[in-house]
C-alpha positions in Angstrom: 20.0 7.8 -24.9 21.5 6.1 -28.0 19.1 3.4 -29.2 19.8 0.6 -31.6 17.0 -0.6 -33.9 18.7 -3.8 -34.9 17.4 -7.2 -33.6 17.3 -7.6 -29.9 20.2 -9.6 -28.6 19.9 -12.6 -26.3 21.3 -10.6 -23.4 18.9 -7.8 -24.1 16.0 -10.2 -24.2 17.0 -11.8 -20.9 17.2 -8.3 -19.3 13.7 -7.5 -20.6 12.1 -10.6 -19.2 14.0 -10.1 -15.9 12.4 -6.7 -15.7 9.0 -8.0 -16.6 8.9 -10.9 -14.1 10.4 -8.8 -11.3 7.9 -5.9 -11.5 5.9 -5.5 -8.3 3.2 -3.3 -6.9 5.0 -1.3 -4.3 3.4 0.0 -1.1 5.3 0.1 2.2 8.8 -0.3 0.8 9.3 3.3 -0.4 12.3 5.3 0.7 12.5 9.1 1.2 15.3 9.5 -1.4 14.2 11.8 -4.3 13.9 10.5 -7.8 16.5 12.1 -10.1 14.9 14.4 -12.7 16.7 12.7 -15.6 15.4 9.3 -14.5 11.9 10.7 -14.1 12.0 12.1 -17.7 13.2 8.7 -19.0 10.3 6.8 -17.5 7.8 9.5 -18.6 9.3 9.3 -22.1 9.0 5.5 -22.1 5.3 5.9 -21.2 4.9 8.5 -24.0 6.2 5.8 -26.4 3.4 3.4 -25.6 1.3 2.2 -28.5 -1.9 4.2 -29.1 -4.8 3.7 -31.4 -4.6 6.0 -34.4 -1.4 7.4 -32.9 -3.6 9.8 -30.9 -1.3 9.7 -27.8 -4.2 10.5 -25.5 -2.2 10.7 -22.3 -1.0 13.5 -20.0 1.2 13.1 -16.9 0.7 15.1 -13.7 3.7 14.9 -11.3 2.5 15.3 -7.7 5.2 16.1 -5.1 3.5 18.5 -2.8 2.8 16.7 0.5 -0.4 18.6 1.2 -1.9 17.6 -2.1 -0.7 14.0 -1.6 -2.5 14.1 1.8 -5.7 15.1 0.1 -5.3 12.1 -2.2 -4.6 9.9 0.8 -7.8 11.1 2.4 -9.7 10.3 -0.8 -8.2 6.9 -0.8 -9.3 6.3 2.8 -12.9 7.1 1.9 -12.9 4.7 -1.0 -11.0 2.1 1.1 -13.7 2.1 3.8 -16.5 1.8 1.1 -14.6 -1.2 -0.4 -14.3 -3.0 2.9 -18.0 -3.1 3.3 -18.3 -5.0 -0.1 -16.5 -8.1 1.2 -18.0 -10.8 3.5 -16.8 -10.7 7.2 -13.9 -13.0 6.8 -12.6 -11.4 3.6 -13.2 -7.9 5.1 -10.8 -8.6 8.0 -8.1 -9.8 5.7 -8.7 -6.9 3.3 -8.4 -4.3 6.1 -5.1 -5.8 7.1 -3.5 -5.2 3.7 -1.4 -2.1 3.0 -2.8 -1.0 -0.4 -1.1 2.3 -1.1 2.1 4.3 -0.5 0.8 7.8 -1.2 2.6 9.5 1.6 5.6 7.1 1.7 6.6 7.6 -1.9 8.3 10.9 -2.7 6.1 11.5 -5.7 2.9 10.5 -7.5 2.3 10.4 -11.2 -1.2 10.6 -12.6 -1.8 9.3 -16.1 -4.9 10.6 -17.8 -6.7 10.1 -21.1 -7.9 13.0 -23.3 -10.6 11.3 -25.4 -11.0 14.3 -27.6 -7.3 14.8 -28.4 -7.5 14.2 -32.2 -11.2 14.7 -32.8 -14.2 12.5 -32.7 -13.2 10.1 -35.5 -9.9 8.2 -34.8 -8.3 5.4 -36.8 -8.9 2.2 -35.0 -11.5 3.6 -32.5 -14.5 3.6 -34.8 -15.8 0.1 -33.9 -14.6 0.1 -30.3 -14.6 3.7 -28.9 -12.9 2.6 -25.6 -9.6 1.8 -27.5 -8.2 5.2 -26.4 -8.6 4.2 -22.8 -6.7 1.0 -23.4 -4.0 3.0 -25.1 -3.5 5.1 -21.9 -3.3 1.9 -19.9 -0.4 0.8 -22.2 1.3 4.0 -21.1 0.9 2.9 -17.5 2.5 -0.4 -18.3 5.4 1.2 -20.2 6.1 3.5 -17.2 5.9 0.6 -14.7 8.4 -1.5 -16.6 10.8 1.3 -17.3 10.6 2.3 -13.6 11.5 -1.3 -12.6 14.4 -1.2 -15.1 15.6 1.9 -13.2 15.1 0.0 -9.9 12.2 2.3 -8.9 9.1 1.0 -7.2 5.6 1.8 -8.5 2.3 1.3 -6.8 -1.1 1.8 -8.6 -3.7 3.3 -6.3 -6.9 2.1 -7.9 -9.0 2.4 -4.7 -10.0 6.1 -5.3 -12.8 7.8 -7.1 -11.8 9.5 -10.3 -14.0 12.5 -9.5 -11.9 13.0 -6.3 -8.7 13.1 -8.3 -10.3 15.5 -10.7 -11.3 17.9 -7.9 -8.0 17.7 -6.0 -5.8 18.1 -9.1 -8.0 20.5 -11.2 -8.3 18.0 -14.0 -10.7 19.2 -16.7 -14.1 17.5 -16.8 -13.5 15.9 -20.3 -10.2 14.3 -19.2 -10.4 10.8 -17.7 -8.0 9.8 -14.9 -6.5 6.4 -15.7 -4.0 5.8 -12.9 -2.5 7.4 -9.8 1.0 5.8 -9.4 3.2 6.1 -6.3 6.8 6.2 -7.5 10.1 6.1 -5.7 13.2 4.3 -4.6 12.5 1.2 -2.4 14.2 -0.8 0.3 13.5 -4.0 -1.6 11.2 -5.8 -4.1 9.1 -8.7 -3.0 9.9 -12.1 -4.5 6.1 -12.6 -5.2 3.2 -10.2 -5.4 2.0 -9.5 -1.9 -1.6 -10.6 -2.5 -0.3 -13.9 -3.9 2.0 -14.4 -0.9 -0.8 -13.6 1.5 -3.0 -16.3 -0.1 -5.7 -13.8 -1.3 -5.5 -15.4 -4.8 -3.1 -17.8 -6.5 -1.2 -17.3 -9.7 -3.4 -19.0 -12.4 -1.6 -21.6 -14.5 -1.0 -20.2 -18.0 -2.2 -23.4 -19.7 -5.7 -22.8 -18.2 -5.9 -19.5 -19.9 -4.9 -20.4 -23.5 -7.6 -21.1 -26.1 -6.8 -22.3 -29.6 -9.0 -21.3 -32.5 -12.2 -21.2 -30.4 -12.9 -20.4 -26.7 
């Protein structure tokens, strides 16, 4: 892909913001159509170009296509999902249980993004005062992948209701590696106009002017 490193044009800027504001967490909208390998490599390479503290690039990517493995991940989700339901009061619990919160079997593939906290040694530029900065770097890779997938008209759903240890055991992830995200990825029938939880009234979009502080909190 030929890239220009000149200033971003107005049309390019508009395209970026369109991608950003139309990103959605996808669950039930996945289609069976396979994701082209060239597209998959593009979104993984976009994730690999995320910012990382000390340029340590702590991420790895596990592509999960096997349906039997995805079923194990689905079962692990169901266990954590039932545990989560018990944490809400009765009214919220009923609404929570009605939500479709994953697309593990519906999506043609999953992508696991991990963080190797030992990748470049114990002392890393930028991680000395705040050792968790490598984890934040890996989350930036998640965001890069999600936005690039949306630019490719692919849906992405983050399955956060799962125990990391379950993912480690199912996928053979070494003990020192931290799973950051299991992402369901694939072509979709449509993208929702608003996030589903916002549309369902679970929580509203907070006004930006309530979240901006100037000089002090």
